[in-house]
N, C-alpha and C positions, 0 to 999 in steps of 0.2 A: 333320839332323834329329840332336843329340849320342845318345850312350847313357841318361845321366840323365833328358834328355826323353822318349824312347823309352819308359821304366818308367814314368814318372811321369802318363802320360795313360791307361796301364790300371791302375795304380795310385789313380789320383783316381776312376775309372768304380768301382770297388770299395769304396771309401768311401763315394759318394754313393748306392749300392744297397745298402747296410749300413745305411745313416741312415733307409732306404723300409724296409726290414724287420725294423730294429727299433720303430720305429713305427708299423708297422702290421699284423703278424705276429699279435705277442700278442695284439691286438684285436679279433682276427675270431677267436678259437677252432679252429682249426682240430685238424681228428681230427692223427694222429701223421703220417700220408701225405698228407694235405693240405698239413699243413708243410713235408713234406720238397718233395714237387712243384713248391710255391710258392718256396720258397729255392730249388730247382736253374732255375727259372724267369728271378730272379733274378740268379742266378752268370752262365747264359747270356746275359743281356742286358747284364750286365757289362760279359763281354769279347767278345762283337758289337759295344757298342758305338762302340767305338776304333778298328774292322778299315776302316772308308773311310777313316779317315784316315792309315792307316798303310801300306794299302793302297801308295799312291806309291811306298814304299821297298823291294817287294816285285819280282819278277816274275812274279809269279802269272799263266797264259794267261787272254786278256782272258774270255772263257766264265764262269771258276770265280770271277776277281776281281768282274764284275757280280757274280753270283747273291750273294758276299758282302757288296758294297756293299749291294743292296736288304735284305739281311734288317741291315746295321749303322744301315741310316738308319732302317727300322724302329722296328727298336729303339729308335735315338737320339729318332725322335719319340716314340712311345711312354713312353719314361724322363722327355721334358721333361714332360709333361701330368701325367704322376704323380707327380714330383718338386714342380711347382709346385704341385698339391693337395695333397700330401700337407704341404708347408711350409705354406701356407694353414688345413689343420685341425690344424695343432701352433699356431698365432695364434689359432685361434678355441678349441682345449680348453685354454688357458695362465690366461687370465681364468678362465672355469669351478674349474680346479683350486686359483688363489687364492682363489676363493670357499669353495670348499671345505672349506679351512684352516678356516673360523669358521664356516660351515654347513652341514648336514646337507644331505649330496648325494650322492647315488649316479652315478658318474659312467663308469661299466662300459660300462651301456646307451648312454651318450653315444659311449663311446671305437669299440664294434663298432657301432655305425649310422652314423658318421661316418667307419667303414675305409671299409666297405662302400659307401659312399658316395663318395669318393674311387676304389675300381675302376672303380664303375659311371660315374664323369662321364670318367673314362680314357678305356674302351672306346666311350662316346658321340663325345667327341671324337678319336679316334683313327679312328675307321669314318668320319666324317661329314667329318672333315680329307683322309683318304684318295679317297676318293670325288670330293671338289673340285678334288683336285688331281691325278688323275689324268683328267678328265673335258677337251674340249674347253676351250677360255676363251670362255666370251661375249663379246659384242660392246658394248662402254659408248662411245657417240656424246656427245661433248665441243664444244660451241657458245665459238667463242674469240675475242671481239671486240676488233678489234685499230682502233686511231684511225687515221682519215686512208686504209682499207684502200680501192682502188680498186675501181670494181664488177665487173671485172673475174677479179678475185682474190676476192669474194666467195662464199661457198659452195666456195672451195677446200677437197678433200679430203682427209688425211692419217692410211693408215693405222698405226697406232702396234705394232710389234711389240719386246717387250725382257726381259729375264732367260728367254731360255728354258731355257738350260742345257743342250743337250745333250751327254747323258754317261750315266753308267752307269746310272742310271735309267728315261733319256729319250731314246727311239732315233727310227728313221726312221718307223713310222708315227706316232708322236705329232705328227711335225712335218710329214708330210704333212699330218695331217688343218685344222693350224692354217692352213698354207699354200691348202689349196679355201676354209678361212671367208675368209680375208684378198682371195682373188682373188672372188670372191662380193661383196664389199663393191665392186667398182668403183673402185678406190678414182682420185687423181692422181696419189699420191704413197706409194710405200711407205718408210717409216721405222727403221731394226735399230739400239735404241739398247743395246747391248751387252749382254756376259755372253752370248754366244749357246750358246755351248761351257762345257763342264765339260772338259777331254781335249785331248790333243794333237791335230795333225792325220792322222797315220796310225792312231791308234785311231777317229777317228769322219769320216773322210773322207766311209764312203759313207754315214752318217747324216745327212750338213748336205745333200747331193744335194737335195733337194725345195728348199730356198731358189731353186736355179736357175730353178723354174717358178712362184717370184712372179711377178705382173705388175700392172700400172697405166698412166696415160695417160703419167708421165714419170721411172719406172724403180725399182728401190730403193737407198737412201743406208743407208749402217752407219760409225757409228764403235766403238773399244774400248772394251769394260768393263774391270773390273779381270781379272778370270778369264780372258779371253784373253792377257794377263799372266802369269800361272800356268802357261800351257799355250805359249807361245812365239806371240806378237804377231807377230810377222814373218812366221811361215808362215802361220796364218791370213788378217794379212791378203793375201800373195796367192792361196788358196784361196780367200778372198771373191769377189775380182776374176775368177779361174777361173770362178767361177760368176754371173757377171755383175752383181754386188754394186759400187757404187760407195763405195770406202770413201774420207771426208772426213777426212783426220791433220790438224788444224789449218789446213783450207782452204774452199774451195766454191765452189760450182758456181751459176751465175745459169738461171734457170729461166722461158721466157716461157711465158704461157699468155692468152690470149683477148688479148694487146698490153702486157700488163703483165707486169712482170721481179718475180720472188721469191730472193733469194737465200737457195740450203741452204746453212747451213755447218755443220762440225761438227769436235769436237775428239776428241783421245784422252782418257783416262780420266784423271780428275780427280788419279791415284796413279800416274801411268806416269811419270813422272818417275822415279821411283824403281827403276823397273825400266829404262829408258833415256834420261837425259839429251834427247837427240835428239826423243824422245817427249811431251815434255813439253807437258802443258794451254796451248794459249793460244788463247783465245778473240778478242783483239782480231787475230790474224793470219788468226783463220776467217771476221772480218768485212771483209777488206778488199776492195775490189773495184773495179777502173778504170771497172764498169760504171752508173749509176743505177738502183737499184732504189727499189721501192714497197713491200717487206716484207724484213724479214729473221728466217730460221726458224733454230736451231741447236737440231743434236744432241750430247746431251751425257749421257753415261754417269748422272753422278752430280749429284743437288741442289744439291751445297755446287759445280758452276759457277757457280749462276745469280747472284751480286755481279757477276763477271769480265765476264759475258753481257750485266747491266746494261748495266757502264760502256762497251761497245763498242758499245751500240746494236741490240741485237739487240730483236723485239718478243716475242717467243715462245720458250723452252728447253722441248723437252721429253726426259725422264729418268726412269730407273728405279730400278734397285740397290735401291730400300729393300724392294722385295717388299710392300710397305703393312706389313711384319712376318711375314708369311708367317702366324701362326696365335701366337695367344693364349700369354702375355701378353707377347709380344717386341714387340709394334707400339709396345709403353710406352717401350723403352730406344731405339727407335731415331730420335728428334728429339734425344736425346744426341749423335750424329753431324751426324745431318742437317739442314737446314733447313726441309724439305716431307717429309712422308712417303708423305701418297697424293694425287691430284685435281689442281685446279688453284687455283693460288694467285697471290697476284700480290709483286714487290718494284719497286716504282718504279712504270716505266709498263712494266717488262718483265712476260709472263706464266709463269707455270712450271708447265708439267702433269709431271706425277709418277705414274710406269704402277707396280700393283701388282705387275707382272711378267704373262709371256704362259704363264711354265711352274712352275719351282721350284727351289729349290737343296737340297742334301742331304735330311731327312725328308719322306716323296712326304708331303707334310698342308697343306692349306689350312684354316683356321677363323677367318674374321672379317675374310678378307684375301682376296675371289676373284680369279684370275687374271683379265686380263682382253686382248680386241684390243681398242685404243684407235681411236677412230675423229672425229678433230678435225677441224674444219669452222670453217674463218676468215670471221667475218662482220664486218662495217662497226659500229665500233661506235657509239650513238648519243652 
């Protein structure tokens, strides 16, 4: 990161926090001590918020770095809600202010009440979001109707994990709880659709060990997500394989189940070619097989792989990446980049399931987009 960019991040944080202070603090009519404390909290938040992004440039010990990341990500999440609600408050007050120019209207009470409302709503969203993010993801059952599916594959169950983001705020204990819940499902196959980690192999090797305990009838299959490429994808591929995961890099395996054959393909992340040309995502390569198969499943981190997956002849693509938006209002912006945000959708003959993610990234908040362990069940289409 260049020096100018290094300085721009905290400066922007200070300016955005200053906007909140100017718009809310006078309206709250606080005492001088209350005003001083509130201003100090805003300043602390402004300084903490860029910390997780700048930690990569430092050589801080891991324990201290994780603590600072926790504080910075919490500040980022609280600020996000506070900023959006302050902006909405201003949009509501603007027409009232214009009305008051020509008609008698006392705006003081409106300003004070709406400022308190912003604080209360921010606290509510942050507390509920923190609880939702830190609890173990719930199981979401989904039936996928596949045309021409043989009876032997009808009822085939796939447990999907995606976007766990083991890293500064998600450690071994969090992942162990997820693995226990997956193993209790007794699935036929486990699929991990990328962004499993958010850090280097050296820093997180101990914390991803629970993945070796995943159990299913046909094993665990894994593909890379964009975050693996931020932290050394080649090293993570080797680490995953040492844990017993079957990593599919534009490749596939054909598994036999009750006399039927299911092709399980996997592609590298949609953006992988920007990091390593040899890892450029290729659904066509992932579909090639000398064996005759009865159905084709593709693991692809980003929903954007769907058009190429449909062209390659896959019946079902399972993805993640979007987090379902993770918390309001960011779910409204995901469609600007991705064709699907969450849930089951259709693209021609291809079914696409997009997970909301099993963990979270950045702020430990989930509001309006609950985490999930998806249990996909293949059924014959009527």
